[in-house]
N, C-alpha and C positions, 0 to 999 in steps of 0.2 A: 505494500499500500503505499509506503515510503517512497520507493523507486516511481510509483506512479502518480503519486500526488509532484514530485520531483519534475516527471516529464510534461505533465500540464503547465507547470510555468514556464516552464524551455518551448513553448509552443508559441509560433509567429501568428501575427492576427491572419495572416493569409492561411495558416493551418486552420485556426479554430474556426474562421469563416467557410471554409470545407468543408470539417466535419460537421458543421451548424447544417450546413446545405444539403448533405449527406442524409441528414437525421429528419430534414424534410419532406422526404421520399418522392422526388418528382417525378418518379417513375412511376407512380401513383395515381397522378391525376388526370392519366387519362379517364378516368372513371368518371370526371367530371364533364366527360363529353357528354353525358346524359342532358346536360341542360340546352342540347342544339335538340333535341328530338322535337320541342314543339315547332318549330320553326321549319325543320326540316322537313317533318311530314308536311305542315299543311303549306307550303310552297314560299317560305316567307325566308329561304337560307338565304338569298342575294337580295334580302331587303337591308337597307346599310344600316338604319338606327336598332332596326330588331338584331338583325346581326353585331352590333356594338354592345345590347344590353345582356343579349345571352354571353356574349366573350368576357361582360364585365362579371357575370354570374358565375362561368368557369374559372375566372381569377379569383373569387370572394370563395367560392368552395374548396378552390385546392389549396389558398391560404388556410381556411378553419380548418382544412380537411390536414393539414403539415400540422398543425395546432393541438389536433387530438392524437396526431401519428407520437408527439413529444409528449405529452401525458403519457399515452399510454407506455411510454419507451421508458420515463422515469417510476412510473410505478413497475414495471417489469421488468426492469434491469435484474434483479436476480435469480429470476426464472431464466431470463435468458442466455444467461452465463451459461445456461446447461445443455441449449440449443446448439446441434451442429455450426447451424448459418448462424441465428439471431447474435449467438455470443461474437460476432463482429460488427455487431450496430455500433455506432457512434458512442451511446451512453453507457450500454454494457462490456465495451471496450475499456473503457475509461477514457478514449480520446476527447470526449467530447463532458464536458463538468456541468454540474446540474447546473449551476450558477446560470450559465451560459443560456442553456435546454429551458430553464424557468423562464431566467428574462424574455425567452422570445417568444414563449408560450406566452406570457399575458398581454406581451405587444401584439403578436397575431391577432389575439380573442377582441383586443379593444379596435382593433384598427381596423378589423373584416367589421365587424359588427355596427362601429361608427361610419365606415364608407358603405356599406351594404344603405344606413337611414337615409343617404343622400340621396338615392334611388327609389326606393321604396320603404315604406316602414313594416309594411307585408315580408319582403325581402329580409330583413333585419332580425323579423323575429322567428324567420325558418333558417336563419343560422345561429341563432341561438338555442333552438330546439336541437338540430342539426349535433351542435358541440355537446350539447347538457344531453343527449342520447349515445353520442359516444364516451362521454366521461361517465356515465352508468352504466356502458358495456363494458368500460375496463375494470371498473371495480365491483360489477355485480353480476350481470347477461351471459359475458360471455364464459360464464362457467356453472349456466342453466342450458340442460339439453335441450336440443329444438330454440329456447329463445336466443340462442346466439346467431344461428344462421339468419331467422328471424329480421334479430335487430342489423344485420348486414345490408338486408335487404329493403328494410323502411328507411337504409340510409341514401338506398339509391332511389327508393318512392319521393324523399323528402326533396334531393336535388330533381327529379324529374318535375314535380311540382311547382318548384322555385324556375324551371323553364318555362312553365304555364305562366306564371302569374308576372313574372317580369316583361311577357311579350302582349299577353292578351289572348294567346290565342290555344282551343282546347286541344287535349290529347285523347284520340279514342278511346274508350274504354278497352278494347282488344289490346290497340298497343300497351296501356297501362299495364293490361296483365301478362304480355309478353316480357316487359321488364321486370315485372313482379316474380313470377317462374323464373327466367336466366339468373336473376339474381340470386334465388333461392339456390339454381342449379352451378351457381356459382362457388356459393358459399360452400354446400356440401360438397361440392370436387375438392374445394381445399379443407376440408375436415378429413375426408376421405385419405386424402396428401400425408395429410400430417399421421391420421391413424397407422399410415402403412410402413412410411418412412422413418417416424421418430418415435414410436408409442406411444407412452403414457406418460413419461415423463415431465414432457416441454410443455401442455397443455391439461389439467385438473379435468376442463368438461369431457375431454377424449375416454375419463373411464367410464363414462354413462352411454358410450356408442358402444355397437360392437359392428364389424364387418357388414356384414349380412344388413344392418339398419341403414346404413351407409351409403349402400350400394342400392339399396332402396329409394330413398332419396334423392340421390343422382341419377338413376331410371326414371323416378315419377317428375321431378322434374323438367328433364329433358325432356318428357315427350309433352308434359303441359305446357313446355313454351313452344313447342314444333306445333303445338297443337290451337293456344292461342293468336300465334302469327300466321299458321294458315287461315283462321278465321276471318281476321284483320284484314288479309289479302284480299279474302275473298267476297267479306260483308262491306269493308268501309268506302265510301265514293272518295278518290282522291280528290284533292283539289285542282279545279281545271285551269291553267295558265295557257292563255293564248299567245304563240307564236307566231313566227312564220312560218315554221316548218307543218305546225300544227294545225295552220287553217290551210296549206295545200294537200293536207292527206287526211283531213276529215269530213270530206265526199268519199272518200273511201273506205273506210271507217265507221260509216252513219249505221248500219247494222250491229257493230257490234258493240258490247256492256264493256265501257272502258275503264273500268275497276278491274275486271278482272285481268285485263296486262298486269296487274301486281300482285298476279300469282306466278309470273316469269322470277319471281323473285325465292319463292317456294322453297325450291331445290339447292339455291348458295345457301339460307337459313339453317336447313337440314343438314346438309354437309357441313358448314362448320359446328355444329350440334356435337357431329359423328367423330368431326376431328378433334374437337378438344375431349373426348370421350377418351379417344383412342391414346392422347397424349397422358393422359391419367394412370389408364389402366395396361398401357404398355411401356411407359417411359416414365410415367410416375412424377409426373411437371406438374400438379395440379396447387402445387401448394403458391406459386406466387402465378396468379392468374397474370396478371401485367405482362411478363413475361415470356410467357402463352403467346397472348395477341400480339406482342412486338417482336417478337422472337422468329416463329414458326412459320416460315415462309408460306408452305401451302395454305396455312390460317391466315395471312395477311392476304395472299392473292385471292381465294374464297371472299373473304369480306371486301377487300377493293372492288371485285366483278358484282357483286349484290349490291353494295354503294353505287357504283355504277350507271347501273341496269336501273335501281331507284331514282337517280338524279334522271335520268333520260326520261323515263316515265312520267316525272311529275315534271320537268322544268323545259323537256324538251318537245313531247307529243303531246 
């Protein structure tokens, strides 16, 4: 401990900032892209004002997410030191002092709530609820079987709702359910990977799970995600944005129901879910969802094609 203390005093400002930034987990910020769903599926992605509002919300939730990660790492530092990967986190390894982490935590919470007030009071309330949920999760809920994964899903729902209130555009109910089930799927995959890879010593709640139960949860939520998205693709009427191309092809597609074209995206969504499950069961990589989504080439290409077809159907045709 004495050597560790000396090491801390010898750190330069650049090193302290580096480890602080690392503790903020910027790779996790991709989750906050959920706030763009409201404008993406309502044909407003290229509306400058609404895009700016959504981007503002994205950075606000990225900052408050980082604050929740700091709080979690401060509380869980003793347990993280037993984990083969988490022991290398800045706080658990001692490379980031508790004083620096705590100061940054309070700064992020105060600044994000204050910044939110300048745009929407309702957004500031959601930011506060989001952080309070994560604090409750760290202190209590993550130790409770099933409540732990449903809390993770709730944080995605708050992000999605923030995208609605910041832009004024409604997210269709089947799309809400798609995000809900998909977030539960990701959380279940994460727990399954932790259960298989690290065993019971690194997370107390894993003692209440079994392999069969986790496999059931993964399978159920994967199926529900596919069903919910398929129903959204079939039932919901997409926004009709008139472009030169849509005007030219409209006479040839008059007899076709426009909403049915959304179903072209279903195979890509199904394949993405299956590929994610494959990475879980064959390669045991489900513990870090953000790494899977940003590093697996097959999944990146699949999501890229899904997004491209979606944008063409909404914004071109």
